[in-house]
C-alpha positions in Angstrom: -0.6 17.4 -25.8 1.2 16.2 -29.0 4.7 17.1 -27.8 6.1 16.8 -24.3 9.1 18.8 -23.2 11.9 16.7 -21.7 14.2 19.6 -20.8 15.8 22.8 -21.9 19.0 24.8 -21.4 20.4 28.2 -22.2 23.1 27.9 -24.9 25.6 30.7 -24.3 28.7 29.3 -26.2 27.4 30.2 -29.7 27.3 33.3 -31.8 23.6 33.9 -31.1 22.6 32.8 -27.6 19.3 30.9 -27.5 17.4 28.3 -25.6 17.8 24.7 -26.7 14.9 22.3 -25.9 14.2 18.6 -26.4 10.7 17.4 -27.2 9.3 13.9 -27.6 6.1 13.3 -29.6 3.4 11.6 -27.6 2.7 8.0 -28.6 -1.0 8.5 -28.4 -1.2 11.8 -30.3 -4.1 11.9 -32.7 -5.9 8.9 -31.3 -9.5 9.0 -30.2 -10.6 8.2 -26.7 -11.9 4.8 -27.8 -8.5 4.0 -29.5 -6.6 5.1 -26.4 -8.7 2.9 -24.2 -8.3 -0.1 -26.6 -4.5 0.5 -26.7 -4.3 0.6 -22.9 -6.4 -2.6 -22.6 -4.1 -4.4 -25.1 -1.0 -3.3 -23.2 -2.5 -4.5 -19.9 -3.5 -7.8 -21.5 0.0 -8.3 -22.8 1.5 -7.5 -19.4 -0.8 -10.0 -17.6 0.1 -12.7 -20.2 3.8 -12.1 -19.6 3.3 -12.4 -15.8 1.3 -15.6 -16.2 3.9 -17.2 -18.5 6.8 -16.3 -16.1 4.8 -17.7 -13.1 4.2 -20.9 -15.1 7.9 -21.2 -15.9 8.8 -20.7 -12.3 6.4 -23.5 -11.3 8.0 -25.9 -13.8 11.4 -25.1 -12.3 10.2 -25.7 -8.8 8.6 -29.0 -9.8 11.8 -30.2 -11.4 13.8 -29.4 -8.3 11.3 -31.2 -6.1 11.5 -34.3 -8.3 15.3 -34.3 -8.0 15.2 -34.0 -4.2 12.6 -36.8 -3.8 14.5 -39.1 -6.2 17.7 -38.6 -4.2 16.1 -39.1 -0.8 14.0 -42.2 -1.9 17.0 -44.5 -1.9 17.7 -46.2 1.4 20.9 -45.1 3.2 22.2 -48.6 3.6 21.7 -49.6 -0.1 24.8 -49.6 -2.4 
């Protein structure tokens, strides 16, 4: 469907009572099946890229923390 109904309500506090509705136009209205599948594939690819970047950044932070801990613990306790 081109438009999707989000909600409606009876409007009684006006001169002519009526039903008010809110519709949103579908993002993929007018696209062919091939265009829809290409759009979905692109969205999935972008999502996977974002996940991999965030995982890479988490790994960098963990490596930095490990280096700090090993640098602090590598000095002997009796040394000044």
